[in-house]
N, C-alpha and C positions, 0 to 999 in steps of 0.2 A: 235660681232653681236648684242647681247643684250642690251648693251648700245646704240647700233643707233637706234635698234627699239624703244627703249623708249624716247629718242630723238624725231623720228617721231610721235609716240603714242603723247607726249606733244604738238608738232605742230599742229597736225591734231586735238587736244582740244583745243587748243586756236584758229583756225582758227574759230571755232563758237563762239569763243568769242567777237569777233570783232561784230558780226551780234545780238549778245544778248546785247552787251554795247550799239549798236546802237539804237537797239529798247529801251531798257531801258531808255537811253537819251531823245530819243521823246516822254516817256510817264511822262517824268517830274523827273526822277530818280536824287536827289542830288549826285553828285558823291563820296563827302566825306561818305555819308550815306552808299552808294553803296559800297564802300571800305570796310567800317567798318562791317557791315552785311554781306557781303560776307564771310570773314574770320572769323566771330564770328560762323557762320554756319559751315564752313570748317574747323575749327580746331579740334573739335571732329571726325568728319571723319579721318582726318590725324592722330591724335593721335590713332583710333582704327585700321588702317591701319599699322602702326609702334607697334602695341600691347604694348599700354600704356608704352613709356620708360621714365625711370628713369632719373631724371634731374642729368647731369655730372658734372657741372661748365661750364666755357667757356662763363660768361653772356656777358661779354664785345665782344666779337665776334657775339653771336647770336645776339645782339642787332644791330649793323652794318648789318648783314646779314638781319634781321628785316625790318630794316629802307629802305634799299636799295630794297628787293625783295618782299617786301609786302606791307609797310606804303607809300613810296614818288613812285614807280613803278605804282601801283592801281590807286593812288589818281592822278597823271598826265594823265595817260591814258584814264580815265573817264573822267578828265574835259575834256582831249582836244574833245573828242568828242561831245562835246557841240558846238565845233567851226569849225569841219570838219568831213566829213564823216569816215565810218568805213575804207575805201580803203586808204584814203589818209592817216589816224594814223597808216595803216598796214606798207605803203611806209617807214615810219619812223622807224617802229620796224624791219623790215628785215634787215636795216642796222646794226643792232646788231651783225651781225655775222662778220662783217669787224672790227667793233669797238672791239667786245672780243679778236680778234686775235692782234690788235694792242695794247691794253691796256694789254694782257698777255703779250707780248713779251716786252713793256717798264716795268712792275713789275720785269719780269727777266731779265732785262738790257740786252738783245739781238735783234736782227734783225727778225722781223716777218718773217713766212714762206712765200716766195713768192708765192708759188703754192697754199697754201689756199688762199691768198690775191686774185691771178686771180680767181680763183673758184667763189671766193666769190661776186665780181666785176660782172663776168658773171650772177650770180644768182640774184644779185640784180637789174641788167639790164632788167633781164628778167621778175622779178616780178615787175619792172614797165611799161613793155610792157603789163601786164595781169591787172595790178590794173589802170591804166593811165585815163580810160575812165570813171571810177566811182569816182576818186577821186576828191574834191572839197575841198575848203578852204575857210570860210567865215569869218575868222578874223584873224591875225596874233597870238591870243593866241596860235591857234590851234598849227601851226607848232612848237613853241615856247614849249608848254608843251609836244609833241609829241617827240620833241629831248630829251628831261630832260625823259623822261619814258624809251626812245631807252639808254641814257647812265646810268641809274639806273640799270637798267636790265644786260648790259653788265657789268658794274661793280658787280653786284650781281653773277653771272656766275663766273667770277674769284676768288673771296673773297669767296666765300661759301665752297670752298675745305677745306680751314684752318679748320673748323668745324669739319670736318671728323677723326680729329685726337682724338676727344673723342665720335664722334658719328655716327654712319652708316647713310647713306643718309635719309633713311625713319626717323630716328630718327631725324637729323637734321632738317628735314621738318616740324616735329611736334611742335619743339621748336622754332622754326624761326616762325611759322604761330604763335605761341601764344605769343610771345615777340613781333613781328609784330604788332599782334591786338593791346595788351597793347600800344604801342607806337602811334596807332590810338586813343585809347581811351579818352585822354584829349581834342580832338577836338569832341568828339561826341555830347555835347550838341549843339554845332554850325551847326549841321547837321539839315535836314528835312527829318521825316520818313512818310507824309500822302502818299507819291504815292505808299507805300507797300500795303494799306488797298485794293487795287485791288487783286483778286486771280490769275490773270494771270501776273499781274508783280512780285508778290510774286514767281511763278513757277519760273519764269526766273532766279530770283536772287538764288532759290536753284537749278537750274542747275549750272551757273556759280560757284557757291560753290563745288557742287559736282565733276563737271567734269574737267573745264578748273581751278578748283580750287585746291580741295585733289588730284585728282589722276594725273593730270598734273604735279602739283610741286613736288609730290613725284617720279614719273618718271622722270621728267626733272633732280632733284637733284643726283638720282642715276645713270643718264646717264653722268654726269658731272664728278662723280666719276670713271666709267666705261671708258669713252674715251675723256677726258678731256675737258676743255672749249671750245679749238679752234673747233673741231670737232664737239661737240655739238652745239655749236650756228652755225656753218656751213649749219645746215639744217634749221634754220629759214625763207630763202627766199621762202621756199615751201608752207609758210601758203597760200598765195593767188593761188597757183595753185591746194592746196586742195580745197579753199574755192570755186572756179570757177568751178572746177570739181563736187563738190557736188551741186553744184547749175544749172548745168547744168543738171546733172543726176536726182534730187530729184525735180525741180521747172522747168523745162524743158527751162531753160533761153540760149539764144544762143551764142556759144562762136565765137568770131569774128575771121578772120584769122592772124590778129596781137597777137589776145591773145594767139591763140594756137601756135605762135613762140615765143612768150613769156614763156609760160609754158614748151615748148620744153628745150629753151635757160637756164632757172631758174633749172630745171630738171640735164642738164649737167653740169652745174655751181656746183652745189650740189655734183655730184657725183665726178667731178674733183676735189673739196677739200676735198672729203674724200681720195681719192685714187691719191695724187699727181704725184706719178712714172709714172700713165697710158700713159700720152705722150710721154715720153722718152723710155719706152719698145715698143711702136706702133712704132717708130720712129727708132727704132734699136739701140738706144744709151744708153742700161744699166747704171743705176747710179753704182758706187762703194759702197762698204757696209759704207763706212765713210760717204759719202755724204747723202747714204739712212736713217742713222742713226740721222744724223743732220738735215735732211731737213723734216723728217717725222713727222706730228702730232702724232703718234703712239708713238715717244720717249718721250712724256710728262711724 
C-alpha cells in the first residue's frame, strides 16, 4: 500500500504541473530555461529529503536516468505546451502506463501482462473522455514532442531500478536530479530568462520545483522500488481525473456527463490494472497458484 500511495501522490502533484506549465508557457517561459531553473531549485530540496547522500558510483547509470527522467522529459514536455493545451499534452503522457508495461516486457523478453494492458487501455480511454473537450493542438510539433516526452518517461520508469543496486530511491532521486541538471547545463546559454523577472512567474517556478519536482520525483522513485514499474505507471491515467476533480471543487468548473463517465472508466481501469485477478474471482473462476504468480504484477 505504501508504494501505491506514493505513486498516487506523484500523480496528484503532476496533475497540477500541467496547469502550471501552461500558465508559464502563456507568460512566455522558455522551455529550456524552465527545465533548467526548475531542477536547479529542486535538486537541493531533493538532497535535503535524502539527507545529503554520499556518491557511490554508477555514474553511467545515473547519467542515463538523468537524461531520460530530467533533461529530455521536461524539455520535451514544456516545449510541447507551446504547441498544444495542457489537456492535449496529458493525453499523451497517460499513455506512459501501457507503454511502460510493453517496454518492461520487452526488456525482460517476456509477454506483457494482458490484464495490466487491458486495465491500462480502459483507463486511457476514460482519460480521453475527460480530456477531449479541452484538448487542442495548434501545430504538429506538439504531438511529436509530447510523444517523445511519454517515451522518455516510460524508459526512465523501467530503467531507474538499475540504480537501486547502490542507492535507495531517495538517494537515487537526488543524484539523478543533480546529474540531469548538469546534462542540461551546457544548453543554459541558449535559454532566455527574462520571463523570470515577474514575481508571480517566479513563484510558479518555485512551486513546480518543490512539489511536482522534488517531492513527486522522490515519491515516484520510491513507488517504482516498492511496487515495480508496471503498477506505478498504471496509475498515470488518474492525472486528468484528479485535475478535473480539483477544478470542479476549487474553481466551480462543471463536469459534463461524458467526463463523469470517463472519470469512472479511468478509475475502474486503474483499479483493475492494480488487481488483475479481480474479474476471475467475481466470475467464480479462481486462477491456479502457478498462473497467479506468472500473471500478477506483484511478481516483479
